[in-house]
C-alpha distance (Angstrom), angle and dihedral (degrees) to the residues before:
residue distance angle dihedral
X1 . . .
X2 3.76 . .
X3 3.76 120.4 .
X4 3.81 119.5 -133.4
X5 3.81 135.0 -168.8
X6 3.82 114.8 -134.4
X7 3.69 142.0 159.8
X8 3.83 121.4 -110.2
X9 3.72 138.9 168.2
X10 3.79 133.6 -137.1
X11 3.85 111.6 -91.5
X12 3.85 96.6 174.1
X13 3.82 137.4 -5.2
X14 3.81 109.7 -164.6
X15 3.73 125.4 -170.5
X16 3.71 114.9 -136.9
X17 3.85 101.2 -177.8
X18 3.81 129.4 -105.6
X19 3.88 89.2 60.4
X20 3.82 91.5 -62.8
X21 3.78 120.9 133.3
X22 3.74 137.9 172.7
X23 3.80 116.1 -138.2
X24 3.80 118.9 -158.0
X25 3.79 117.6 -163.7
X26 3.72 128.5 -169.6
X27 3.86 126.5 -157.9
X28 3.81 127.4 -162.1
X29 3.79 93.4 -108.1
X30 3.85 138.1 17.6
X31 3.89 110.4 -69.1
X32 3.81 134.4 -147.2
X33 3.80 87.1 -115.4
X34 3.78 88.9 75.5
X35 3.77 89.1 76.2
X36 3.87 93.9 45.5
X37 3.83 116.9 143.1
X38 3.89 117.9 -126.9
X39 3.79 104.4 -87.5
X40 3.74 97.6 31.3
X41 3.80 116.0 117.5
X42 3.86 145.2 -156.3
X43 3.70 132.8 -137.4
X44 3.86 113.3 -131.5
X45 3.74 132.0 -168.4
X46 3.69 130.1 176.5
X47 3.94 129.0 -146.0
X48 3.83 89.1 -86.4
X49 3.85 98.9 134.6
X50 3.82 113.0 -151.0
X51 3.69 90.9 -14.0
X52 3.79 115.3 96.0
X53 3.77 91.3 2.9
X54 3.81 98.1 -178.5
X55 3.80 119.9 72.5
X56 3.77 121.2 -121.5
X57 3.80 126.7 -119.5
X58 3.78 121.3 -127.1
X59 3.82 131.4 172.7
X60 3.82 114.0 -121.0
X61 3.84 110.3 -102.8
X62 3.89 93.5 -178.6
X63 3.74 136.5 -15.5
X64 3.78 131.5 178.3
X65 3.78 131.5 157.0
X66 3.78 108.7 -36.0
X67 3.77 96.4 -13.0
X68 3.87 134.9 88.3
X69 3.71 130.3 -178.1
X70 3.75 128.5 -163.0
X71 3.78 133.7 -179.4
X72 3.73 123.2 -135.1
X73 3.81 144.7 161.5
X74 3.75 123.5 -137.0
X75 3.65 101.8 -114.3
X76 3.80 114.9 123.5
X77 3.73 132.8 29.7
X78 3.77 93.4 -84.5
X79 3.75 99.3 48.4
X80 3.84 90.6 43.4
X81 3.87 88.1 57.4
X82 3.70 90.6 46.7
X83 3.80 92.9 51.1
X84 3.76 87.8 59.3
X85 3.73 98.1 51.5
X86 3.82 117.1 122.1
X87 3.86 130.3 -150.8
X88 3.78 110.5 -74.9
X89 3.86 94.6 28.3
X90 3.90 109.3 133.1
X91 3.81 125.7 -115.9
X92 3.71 132.5 -179.4
X93 3.88 114.8 -135.8
X94 3.76 128.3 -164.3
X95 3.83 119.0 -175.5
X96 2.88 169.6 -48.5
X97 3.82 91.3 -91.9
X98 3.77 136.0 172.5
X99 3.75 136.9 18.0
X100 3.88 117.8 -60.7
X101 3.76 138.3 -160.4
X102 3.78 121.6 -69.3
X103 3.78 117.0 -96.8
X104 3.79 121.1 -89.7
X105 3.82 113.1 -82.7
X106 3.79 122.5 -149.3
X107 3.78 89.0 -144.4
X108 3.80 97.7 52.7
X109 3.83 131.3 59.1
X110 3.77 111.0 -136.2
X111 3.83 115.3 -143.3
X112 3.81 105.0 -154.2
X113 3.82 108.4 -156.0
X114 3.71 112.0 -171.7
X115 3.87 135.8 172.8
X116 3.77 126.4 -172.1
X117 3.79 115.1 -45.1
X118 3.82 88.5 -3.2
X119 3.86 86.6 88.5
X120 3.92 100.0 91.0
X121 3.89 98.6 77.5
X122 3.82 91.4 48.7
X123 3.75 92.3 41.9
X124 3.88 88.8 56.0
X125 3.92 92.1 43.2
X126 3.89 88.3 54.2
X127 3.87 90.1 47.5
X128 3.71 92.1 51.3
X129 3.74 92.0 46.7
X130 3.84 93.3 47.9
X131 3.83 89.4 51.3
X132 3.83 88.9 53.6
X133 3.82 93.1 48.6
X134 3.74 93.0 -105.6
X135 3.78 102.4 114.4
X136 3.72 89.1 119.7
X137 3.75 89.9 62.1
X138 3.88 91.9 59.8
X139 3.80 127.6 81.4
X140 3.74 122.6 -179.9
X141 3.82 123.0 -146.6
X142 3.80 106.1 -174.0
X143 3.70 127.3 177.6
X144 3.75 141.1 178.8
X145 3.81 143.0 150.4
X146 3.80 93.4 -90.1
X147 3.76 143.1 -14.5
X148 3.90 93.2 -75.0
X149 3.86 87.4 63.4
X150 3.76 92.0 63.8
X151 3.86 110.7 77.9
X152 3.85 136.5 163.0
X153 3.76 92.0 29.6
X154 3.80 92.0 140.6
X155 3.79 90.9 65.4
X156 3.80 92.7 59.2
X157 3.77 90.2 47.7
X158 3.82 90.6 50.2
X159 3.73 91.6 52.4
X160 3.76 93.4 49.1
X161 3.92 94.3 -114.2
X162 3.83 113.9 150.2
X163 3.84 114.4 -123.7
X164 3.79 131.9 -156.7
X165 3.77 111.2 -169.9
X166 3.79 130.7 -162.1
X167 3.89 131.9 -174.7
X168 3.69 128.9 -175.6
X169 3.83 92.1 -133.6
X170 3.82 92.9 44.6
X171 3.87 93.1 -121.0
X172 3.90 88.6 132.6
X173 3.62 132.0 20.5
X174 3.77 124.4 -31.0
X175 3.75 115.5 8.5
X176 3.82 109.6 -122.7
X177 3.81 135.8 29.3
X178 3.75 122.1 -24.5
X179 3.80 90.8 -110.7
X180 3.67 87.1 68.1
X181 3.77 88.8 71.7
X182 3.76 95.6 34.6
X183 3.85 99.4 60.4
X184 3.81 97.6 61.0
X185 3.87 89.7 46.7
X186 3.82 89.8 56.3
X187 3.81 92.1 45.5
X188 3.83 90.4 54.1
X189 3.81 92.0 47.0
X190 3.74 92.9 51.5
X191 3.87 94.1 45.5
X192 3.84 89.9 50.1
X193 3.82 95.5 43.8
X194 3.78 89.4 -119.8
X195 3.82 116.5 165.0
X196 3.84 105.9 -125.1
X197 3.80 134.7 151.9
X198 3.78 129.6 -164.3
X199 3.83 118.9 -129.5
X200 3.79 111.2 -175.5
X201 3.74 142.0 174.3
X202 3.83 130.2 172.4
X203 3.84 142.7 92.6
X204 3.79 114.0 -17.0
X205 3.82 95.2 -111.1
X206 3.76 89.8 57.1
X207 3.89 91.5 47.5
X208 3.82 89.3 51.6
X209 3.74 90.2 54.7
X210 3.80 94.8 44.2
X211 3.77 89.1 50.3
X212 3.78 93.8 52.7
X213 3.83 90.8 48.9
X214 3.79 94.3 47.2
X215 3.82 93.3 48.5
X216 3.82 92.2 46.0
X217 3.81 89.5 55.5
X218 3.79 93.7 43.1
X219 3.82 90.0 -121.1
X220 3.91 123.3 147.9
X221 3.82 104.0 -104.6
X222 3.73 123.7 -169.7
X223 3.83 118.5 -171.1
X224 3.85 124.8 -161.8
X225 3.81 100.6 -154.1
X226 3.79 126.0 -144.0
X227 3.88 109.3 -141.1
X228 3.84 132.8 157.8
X229 3.79 107.6 -101.5
X230 3.84 125.7 -168.7
X231 3.83 97.3 179.9
X232 3.76 115.6 9.7
X233 3.83 92.3 -144.0
X234 3.83 104.8 79.9
X235 3.81 93.6 -102.8
X236 3.74 102.2 111.0
X237 3.88 94.2 44.9
X238 3.86 89.1 -146.6
X239 3.74 98.2 129.9
X240 3.81 103.4 58.9
X241 3.77 117.2 163.4
X242 3.79 122.2 -159.4
X243 3.77 110.2 -123.3
X244 3.86 140.5 168.7
X245 3.71 119.1 -105.3
X246 3.75 141.8 59.9
X247 3.82 91.0 -43.7
X248 3.72 113.4 53.5
X249 3.78 96.1 -151.5
X250 3.82 138.2 36.3
X251 3.80 127.7 -176.4
X252 3.70 126.2 -104.8
X253 3.84 95.8 -144.8
X254 3.80 98.0 49.9
X255 3.81 106.2 22.0
X256 3.82 93.8 34.1
X257 2.88 158.2 -38.9
X258 3.82 80.9 -172.3
X259 3.83 112.1 59.8
X260 3.80 132.1 175.0
X261 3.79 105.5 -114.0
X262 3.81 92.2 -128.9
X263 3.73 89.3 60.9
X264 3.73 97.7 57.7
X265 3.88 118.6 92.0
X266 3.76 94.7 -140.3
X267 3.90 130.1 135.8
């Protein structure tokens, strides 16, 4: 799939609560991003002149025809500016970039483990599966600090994807980290000989824990990493990821962001 750079404009900017927002962009013609795989990303930059010179990387939440939607949380200077964008404001888009998750498989149950703004790749995986009649082969495990960290749940319900929720304050679902709910599910799958795989995206500490649990249960575990990227093309070499093998590092933007947990040289 070939990446392209194109100009787009804001079609809608929807506040979701808790600082989260979905930003829908529209180009003048159908874009390559419409065929992006779950886990692939785009680089976005507004008309900010010399300020915020580098673009920001965002996983594709949804793309179809001329339209692209991303999910973000107003946190740093760039996302705060993006949260204030209005319909008609311009945005430069480059993508789709990176390596995504494998396609849904009718013989495998995908356990989608998300934390915070790590939801988009798993949301898109569930959407693709539902469109293929495989919603029953998807299970969402979604965690956050409180109820405001859990967004877009109505989409999974509409698609018929089962969801297990976890919040650190116990306001929704299981009290604690999302891995608290994941571990017993993997134990049941292993005991029953059920074919499952873990697809996960979220903050690095969560991914470290998911990796450890997946490897301990000998379950295929694929992690979509969140790394700071300045280019998205492997030029700046700023998103190096430690791996096993002849080369000690690979790059999140070109070799990932999806990596097999066994490949990562993490604790």
